[in-house]
C-alpha positions as CSV (number, residue, x, y, z in Angstrom):
1,M,-13.8,45.6,-248.3
2,V,-10.8,48.5,-249.5
3,A,-11.2,49.8,-245.7
4,G,-10.3,46.6,-244.5
5,L,-7.7,46.1,-247.0
6,V,-5.6,49.0,-246.5
7,S,-6.4,48.6,-242.2
8,G,-5.2,45.3,-242.2
9,I,-2.3,45.9,-244.0
10,V,-0.8,48.7,-242.2
11,G,-3.1,48.3,-238.8
12,T,-5.0,52.0,-238.8
13,G,-6.6,54.1,-241.8
14,A,-10.0,52.3,-242.4
15,T,-12.1,55.1,-240.7
16,I,-10.6,57.5,-242.9
17,I,-11.5,55.6,-245.9
18,L,-15.2,54.4,-245.0
19,L,-16.4,57.2,-242.6
20,P,-16.8,59.4,-245.7
21,V,-19.2,57.0,-247.0
22,L,-21.1,56.1,-243.9
23,A,-21.7,60.1,-243.6
24,I,-23.5,59.9,-247.3
25,V,-25.4,56.6,-246.9
26,F,-26.6,57.1,-243.2
27,G,-26.0,60.5,-242.3
28,P,-23.3,62.0,-239.9
29,K,-25.1,61.2,-236.3
30,A,-25.4,57.8,-237.4
31,A,-21.8,57.5,-239.1
32,I,-19.8,57.6,-235.9
33,P,-21.7,54.8,-233.6
34,I,-21.9,52.7,-237.0
35,M,-18.1,53.0,-237.4
36,A,-18.0,51.5,-233.3
37,I,-19.6,48.6,-234.5
38,V,-17.3,48.5,-237.5
39,A,-14.2,49.0,-235.5
40,L,-14.8,45.9,-233.3
41,M,-15.2,43.6,-236.1
42,S,-12.5,45.2,-237.8
43,N,-10.3,45.1,-235.0
44,F,-11.6,41.1,-234.3
45,A,-10.4,40.3,-238.0
46,K,-6.8,41.7,-237.5
47,I,-6.6,39.5,-234.0
48,T,-7.8,36.4,-235.3
49,S,-5.7,36.9,-238.5
50,W,-2.4,37.4,-236.7
51,W,-3.2,35.7,-233.3
52,R,0.6,33.8,-232.7
53,E,1.7,37.5,-233.0
54,I,-0.1,39.4,-230.4
55,D,2.1,40.5,-227.5
56,W,-0.4,39.8,-224.5
57,R,2.1,42.4,-221.7
58,A,1.6,45.0,-223.9
59,T,-1.9,44.2,-224.6
60,A,-3.0,44.4,-220.8
61,A,-0.7,47.5,-220.1
62,Y,-2.4,49.6,-222.7
63,A,-6.4,48.1,-221.9
64,A,-5.7,49.2,-218.2
65,G,-5.4,52.7,-219.6
66,G,-7.8,52.7,-222.7
67,I,-11.0,51.3,-221.2
68,P,-12.0,54.0,-218.6
69,G,-10.5,56.5,-221.2
70,A,-12.6,55.0,-223.6
71,A,-15.7,55.4,-221.2
72,L,-15.1,58.4,-220.2
73,G,-14.4,59.9,-224.3
74,A,-17.3,58.6,-225.3
75,R,-19.8,60.4,-222.6
76,T,-18.0,63.4,-223.3
77,M,-18.2,63.3,-227.3
78,L,-21.8,63.2,-226.3
79,S,-22.6,66.4,-225.2
80,L,-18.5,67.9,-226.5
81,P,-18.2,69.3,-230.0
82,P,-15.0,67.6,-231.5
83,R,-14.0,71.0,-233.6
84,V,-10.8,71.3,-231.8
85,V,-9.9,68.1,-230.7
86,D,-9.5,67.5,-234.2
87,I,-7.2,70.1,-234.9
88,A,-4.6,69.0,-232.3
89,L,-5.5,65.2,-233.4
90,G,-4.3,66.0,-237.5
91,A,-1.3,68.8,-236.0
92,F,0.0,65.8,-234.0
93,F,-0.2,63.0,-236.5
94,L,1.6,65.2,-239.0
95,I,4.5,66.4,-236.1
96,M,4.9,62.3,-235.2
97,I,5.7,61.5,-238.5
98,P,9.5,63.3,-238.1
99,G,8.9,62.5,-234.9
100,R,8.7,58.8,-235.1
101,R,11.5,58.8,-237.2
102,W,13.5,60.9,-234.5
103,L,12.6,58.1,-231.8
104,A,13.7,55.3,-234.4
105,S,16.9,57.2,-235.0
106,R,17.8,57.3,-230.9
107,Q,16.7,53.7,-230.0
108,Y,14.0,55.0,-227.4
109,K,11.9,52.1,-226.3
110,V,8.5,52.8,-224.2
111,G,7.8,50.4,-221.5
112,L,4.8,49.2,-220.1
113,P,4.0,51.6,-217.5
114,L,4.2,54.4,-220.6
115,L,1.9,51.9,-222.7
116,A,-0.9,52.1,-219.6
117,I,-0.8,55.8,-219.4
118,G,-0.9,56.8,-223.4
119,G,-3.7,53.9,-223.2
120,L,-5.6,56.2,-220.5
121,F,-5.5,59.5,-223.1
122,I,-5.6,57.7,-226.4
123,G,-8.7,56.1,-224.8
124,F,-10.0,59.4,-223.9
125,L,-9.3,60.8,-227.9
126,T,-11.0,57.5,-229.1
127,G,-14.1,57.5,-226.9
128,I,-14.6,61.9,-228.3
129,V,-13.2,61.5,-231.9
130,V,-13.9,58.7,-234.7
131,S,-10.3,57.9,-235.2
132,T,-7.6,58.0,-233.5
133,G,-5.8,55.4,-234.9
134,P,-2.5,57.1,-236.3
135,I,-1.3,57.9,-232.6
136,T,-0.6,54.1,-231.5
137,V,1.2,54.0,-234.4
138,P,4.7,55.8,-232.7
139,L,3.5,54.3,-229.6
140,F,3.7,50.5,-230.2
141,S,6.6,51.4,-232.9
142,A,8.4,52.8,-230.0
143,Y,7.7,49.3,-227.7
144,G,9.3,47.6,-230.7
145,L,6.6,46.1,-233.0
146,V,6.3,45.4,-236.6
147,K,4.3,44.3,-239.0
148,G,2.4,41.3,-237.7
149,G,3.1,41.8,-234.5
150,F,2.0,45.2,-234.5
151,I,-1.1,44.8,-236.3
152,A,-2.3,42.0,-234.1
153,T,-1.1,43.7,-230.6
154,E,-2.8,47.2,-231.6
155,A,-6.1,45.3,-232.7
156,A,-6.3,43.4,-229.6
157,S,-5.8,46.4,-227.1
158,S,-8.1,48.5,-229.4
159,L,-10.5,46.1,-228.8
160,A,-11.0,46.5,-225.9
161,M,-11.5,50.1,-225.8
162,Y,-14.4,50.0,-229.0
163,I,-16.1,47.4,-226.6
164,S,-16.2,49.8,-224.0
165,K,-16.9,52.5,-225.9
166,A,-19.7,50.6,-227.6
167,I,-21.4,50.0,-224.5
168,T,-21.4,53.3,-222.9
169,F,-23.3,54.2,-226.6
170,R,-25.5,51.7,-225.8
171,S,-26.1,53.3,-222.7
172,F,-27.1,56.5,-223.6
173,G,-29.3,55.2,-226.6
174,A,-27.1,55.8,-228.9
175,L,-26.9,52.5,-230.2
176,P,-30.4,51.3,-231.5
177,T,-31.0,48.3,-233.3
178,D,-30.8,49.8,-237.0
179,I,-27.4,50.9,-236.0
180,V,-26.3,47.7,-235.1
181,L,-27.3,46.0,-237.9
182,Q,-26.1,48.8,-240.7
183,G,-23.0,48.6,-237.8
184,L,-22.7,44.5,-238.8
185,I,-23.2,44.7,-242.6
186,T,-20.5,47.4,-242.9
187,G,-18.2,45.6,-240.5
188,S,-18.9,42.0,-242.5
189,S,-16.6,43.7,-245.8
190,V,-14.5,45.5,-244.0
191,M,-13.5,42.3,-242.1
192,A,-12.9,40.3,-245.6
193,G,-10.8,43.1,-246.4
194,T,-8.6,42.7,-243.5
195,Y,-8.2,38.8,-243.8
196,L,-7.0,38.9,-247.2
197,A,-4.6,41.9,-246.1
198,K,-2.3,39.1,-244.4
199,L,-1.4,37.8,-247.5
200,V,-0.1,41.1,-248.7
201,V,2.4,41.9,-244.9
202,E,3.6,38.7,-244.9
203,R,5.2,39.6,-248.2
204,L,5.9,43.4,-247.0
205,A,9.6,44.6,-246.2
206,V,9.9,46.2,-242.4
207,T,11.0,49.4,-244.0
208,T,8.2,49.4,-246.5
209,F,5.5,48.5,-243.7
210,Q,6.9,51.5,-241.6
211,R,7.0,53.9,-245.2
212,L,3.2,52.8,-245.1
213,L,2.3,53.8,-241.8
214,E,4.0,57.6,-242.0
215,V,1.8,57.4,-245.3
216,V,-1.7,56.4,-243.0
217,M,-0.2,59.4,-240.3
218,L,0.1,61.7,-243.0
219,I,-3.2,61.6,-245.1
220,S,-5.3,61.3,-241.3
221,G,-3.2,64.8,-240.3
222,I,-4.5,66.4,-243.5
223,S,-8.0,64.9,-243.5
224,L,-8.4,65.7,-239.8
225,I,-7.9,69.4,-239.9
226,V,-9.0,69.9,-243.8
227,A,-12.9,68.3,-242.4
228,A,-12.0,70.3,-239.0
229,L,-11.6,73.8,-240.6
230,R,-14.4,73.2,-243.4
């Protein structure tokens, strides 16, 4: 529920909180496919919470690249150690904290074609590693989305990628019935926290929301680098 609450407020961050718990309870090998099920349910909760705020053109553009990218990445993940990717992602998150402010200060806007290209790149990385949520923060922010619109559109776009990732896992035998059930149980609690988060987001100022996003990127970057170097 805590993971769902945090993710529902800033649009990402559930994996950072939940993955260590899943690894301890179910083992590290099972944690990634379980998290894929949880991510599906979490994004569904965000979509239904902010349905009217979704930018469907942005969702379609992002998903057009994200769906094939996630399928290819998930297949690659099953045979590729993700340590180097984790370090690169962690460094990217840290760089994008000042980078997001730099883009905002110059009022740089991302259009639909760049969303599609970004979706392909992020989709591939999402298939390889457990979480790339913070990467979408500067991308959708540069498109001009904030608060409910950002949360819902990012969730709708990511949902397509996670479906692609889950289908790929299933086709290669990485999602047996017990893993699916564990994911459904965990995901139900995450969804409850996500629905509660809407009450918080509606009261947040835009500047506060953006600062919370930066905190998530900072924690994400440090966590990935530390975990990869162990």
